[in-house]
C-alpha positions in Angstrom: 20.4 15.5 8.8 17.2 15.9 10.8 15.0 17.1 7.9 16.2 14.2 5.7 15.3 11.7 8.5 11.9 13.3 8.8 11.3 13.0 5.0 12.3 9.3 5.2 9.9 8.6 8.0 6.8 6.5 7.4 4.4 9.2 8.7 5.8 11.8 6.3 5.8 9.5 3.3 2.2 8.5 4.0 1.0 12.0 4.6 2.9 13.3 1.5 1.1 10.7 -0.8 -2.3 11.3 0.8 -2.0 15.1 0.6 -1.1 15.0 -3.1 -3.9 12.6 -3.8 -6.7 14.5 -2.0 -5.7 18.0 -2.9 -4.0 17.6 -6.2 -1.3 20.1 -5.0 2.4 19.8 -4.5 4.0 19.4 -1.0 7.5 19.6 0.2 9.5 19.6 3.4 12.4 22.0 3.0 15.1 22.8 5.5 15.5 26.4 6.7 17.8 28.3 4.3 17.7 25.8 1.5 18.2 27.6 -1.8 15.9 25.9 -4.2 12.5 26.6 -5.8 9.3 25.9 -4.0 7.9 22.5 -5.1 10.0 22.4 -8.3 10.0 18.9 -9.7 7.1 17.8 -7.6 4.7 15.3 -9.3 1.9 17.8 -8.8 4.0 20.9 -9.8 1.9 23.5 -11.6 2.9 23.4 -15.4 2.9 27.2 -15.4 5.5 27.3 -12.5 7.5 24.6 -14.2 7.8 26.7 -17.4 8.7 29.8 -15.4 11.5 27.9 -13.6 13.2 27.5 -16.9 13.9 31.3 -17.1 16.7 32.8 -15.1 14.9 36.0 -14.3 11.5 34.5 -13.4 13.4 31.8 -11.4 15.2 34.6 -9.5 11.8 36.3 -8.8 10.5 33.0 -7.4 13.5 32.6 -5.2 13.0 36.1 -3.8 9.3 35.2 -3.1 10.5 32.0 -1.4 12.8 34.1 1.0 9.9 36.4 1.8 7.5 33.5 2.5 10.1 31.7 4.6 10.7 34.9 6.7 7.0 35.5 7.2 6.2 31.8 8.0 8.7 31.7 10.9 5.9 33.2 13.0 3.1 30.9 11.6 1.5 29.6 8.4 1.8 32.2 5.6 0.6 32.6 2.0 2.2 35.2 -0.4 1.6 36.0 -4.0 4.3 36.1 -6.8 4.6 38.6 -9.6 2.5 36.4 -11.8 -0.4 36.3 -9.3 0.1 32.7 -8.1 0.4 31.9 -4.4 2.8 29.8 -2.4 2.3 28.8 1.3 4.7 27.7 4.0 4.1 26.3 7.5 6.9 26.2 10.1 8.1 22.9 11.6 9.8 23.5 15.0 12.2 21.7 17.2 11.5 23.4 20.5 11.8 27.2 20.0 13.7 26.8 16.7 12.2 26.5 13.2 14.0 23.6 11.5 12.0 23.3 8.3 9.0 24.4 6.3 6.1 22.4 4.9 5.3 24.0 1.5 2.5 23.9 -1.0 0.8 26.3 -3.3 1.2 27.3 -7.0 -2.5 28.2 -7.0 -4.6 31.2 -7.7 -7.0 32.7 -5.1 -9.0 34.4 -7.9 -10.1 33.5 -11.4 -7.3 34.0 -14.0 -7.7 37.0 -16.3 -6.3 38.1 -19.6 -5.3 41.4 -18.1 -3.2 39.8 -15.4 -1.5 37.4 -17.8 -0.7 40.4 -20.1 1.0 42.1 -17.2 3.1 38.9 -16.5 4.0 38.6 -20.2 5.2 42.3 -20.3 7.4 41.6 -17.3 8.9 38.5 -18.9 9.5 40.3 -22.2 11.2 43.2 -20.3 13.5 40.7 -18.7 14.3 39.0 -22.0 13.1 35.7 -20.7 13.0 32.8 -23.3 9.6 31.1 -22.6 7.0 29.6 -24.9 4.4 32.3 -24.1 1.6 30.3 -25.8 2.2 27.3 -23.6 2.6 29.6 -20.6 -0.7 31.3 -21.2 -2.5 27.9 -21.5 -0.9 26.7 -18.3 -1.9 29.9 -16.5 -5.5 29.6 -17.4 -5.5 25.9 -16.3 -4.0 26.8 -12.9 -5.9 25.5 -9.9 -8.2 28.1 -8.3 -9.0 27.9 -4.6 -11.2 30.1 -2.4 -9.5 31.8 0.6 -11.5 29.4 2.8 -10.2 26.4 1.0 -6.6 27.6 1.1 -6.9 28.4 4.8 -8.2 24.8 5.4 -5.2 23.4 3.6 -2.9 25.5 5.7 -4.7 24.2 8.8 -4.1 20.6 7.7 -0.4 21.4 7.2 -0.2 23.1 10.6 -1.6 20.0 12.3 0.9 17.8 10.5 3.7 20.2 11.2 2.9 19.8 14.9 3.2 16.0 14.5 6.6 16.4 12.7 7.8 18.6 15.6 7.0 15.8 18.0 8.9 13.4 15.7 11.8 15.8 15.5 12.0 15.7 19.3 12.0 11.9 19.3 14.8 11.8 16.7 16.8 14.4 18.6 16.7 12.2 21.8 16.8 8.7 20.3 18.9 8.8 17.2 22.6 9.6 16.8 25.2 9.7 14.1 28.9 8.9 14.5 29.0 9.7 18.2 32.1 9.6 20.3 32.0 6.6 22.7 31.9 9.0 25.6 28.8 10.6 24.3 27.1 7.2 23.7 28.0 6.3 27.3 26.6 9.6 28.6 23.3 9.0 26.7 23.0 5.6 28.2 23.7 7.0 31.7 21.1 9.7 31.2 18.5 7.2 30.1 19.0 5.1 33.2 19.0 8.1 35.6 16.7 10.7 34.0 14.0 10.1 36.6 16.4 11.3 39.3 17.9 14.7 40.0 20.7 14.8 37.4 23.4 17.4 36.8 25.9 17.9 34.0 28.8 17.4 36.5 27.3 14.1 37.7 27.1 12.7 34.1 30.6 14.0 33.3 32.0 12.2 36.3 30.1 9.0 35.4 31.9 8.9 32.0 35.2 10.1 33.4 35.7 13.4 31.7 35.7 17.0 32.8 32.4 19.0 32.8 33.9 21.5 30.4 34.9 18.8 27.8 31.7 16.9 28.3 29.6 20.1 27.6 31.6 20.7 24.4 31.5 17.3 22.9 27.9 16.5 23.9 26.6 19.7 22.1 28.8 19.0 19.0 27.5 15.4 18.8 23.8 15.7 19.6 23.2 19.3 18.6 21.7 19.9 22.0 22.9 21.2 25.3 22.8 18.8 28.2 19.9 20.7 29.8 17.9 20.7 26.6 18.6 17.0 25.9 17.6 16.0 29.4 14.4 18.0 29.2 13.5 16.3 25.9 14.3 12.9 27.2 12.0 13.5 30.2 9.2 14.8 27.9 9.5 11.6 25.8 9.2 9.6 29.1 6.1 11.6 30.0 4.5 10.9 26.7 5.2 7.1 27.2 3.6 7.2 30.7 0.5 9.1 29.3 -0.2 6.3 26.9 -1.8 4.7 29.9 -5.2 6.5 30.2 -5.2 6.0 34.0 -1.9 7.8 34.6 -2.3 11.3 36.0 -0.3 14.1 34.3 1.4 15.0 37.7 2.4 11.4 38.3 3.9 11.1 34.8 5.8 14.4 35.3 7.4 13.4 38.6 8.1 9.8 37.4 10.0 11.3 34.4 12.2 13.3 36.7 10.6 16.8 36.8 11.0 18.4 40.2 8.0 20.8 40.0 4.8 21.0 38.0 5.4 24.6 37.0 8.7 23.7 35.5 7.2 20.6 33.8 4.3 22.6 32.3 6.7 25.3 31.0 9.1 22.7 29.4 6.3 20.6 28.0 4.7 23.6 26.2 8.0 24.7 24.9 8.9 21.3 23.4 5.6 19.9 22.4 3.9 23.2 21.5 0.8 22.7 23.7 0.0 22.3 27.3 -0.1 18.7 28.9 -3.9 18.7 29.3 -4.4 19.5 25.6 -1.9 16.8 24.6 -3.7 14.3 26.9 -7.1 15.4 25.4 -5.9 14.7 21.9 -4.4 11.4 23.0 -7.4 10.0 24.9 -10.4 12.3 24.5 -12.0 15.1 26.4 -13.1 13.0 29.3 -9.6 12.4 30.6 -8.3 15.9 30.2 -9.0 16.9 33.8 -6.9 14.0 35.2 -3.9 16.0 36.2 
């Protein structure tokens, strides 16, 4: 599974450890639609949230919040507040146009804790019949990390930058890694890798591996999770990235060398897959001075 491979990657493991150390907050990479509590069991889990997770009703309330945060975060980084006043945040990780996972953190307050707010939470829990040690819960509530809105926005910015890196890694994994593929699909991937700089059609690849275009289209999508067109575009984008590692290679040269037939098509595909235009990517890679070398 893509998200599990991302979580096992060196870049994610290093970032995860550094994020927890520098912020003191939990962090999680969760697949879209996963039905589990935000950051539950994390080494930096808020003790207040850990206690709440032991109650069925409060657990259900947290899951409802999770669904709301996930839906809102599909459009960009989002922070929402639970019934107890604590905030959770999610940042989308995309593979092309599709959200495949969310980077999550939170379990913080954006205001100083108050007796009045905790009393409101306690009344709600008692109404639900929740069995929670209210004395421990109150102590944990008043020890909850408090951030300013600016601090929380800065943390979301860090996660958004990292989410962009994970999106790039997702594309690499989609192109370079495979699991239990049919031999014909493996042959097709090898053929595409050899000829991706040329004009290449689905029918041409199907003929090269000696199957019908209809069958090739079906088994290739089932095996890679991508259509032939999308796979070829991603393979070419990875080739462009490799060419651009050389600071003297012009963007247009890299695009044509990778197999794109027009710069307008290349710019459109690059932005869709990478999430930024080629000049901005080159600028991040080598610095402002080379951004104009197109």
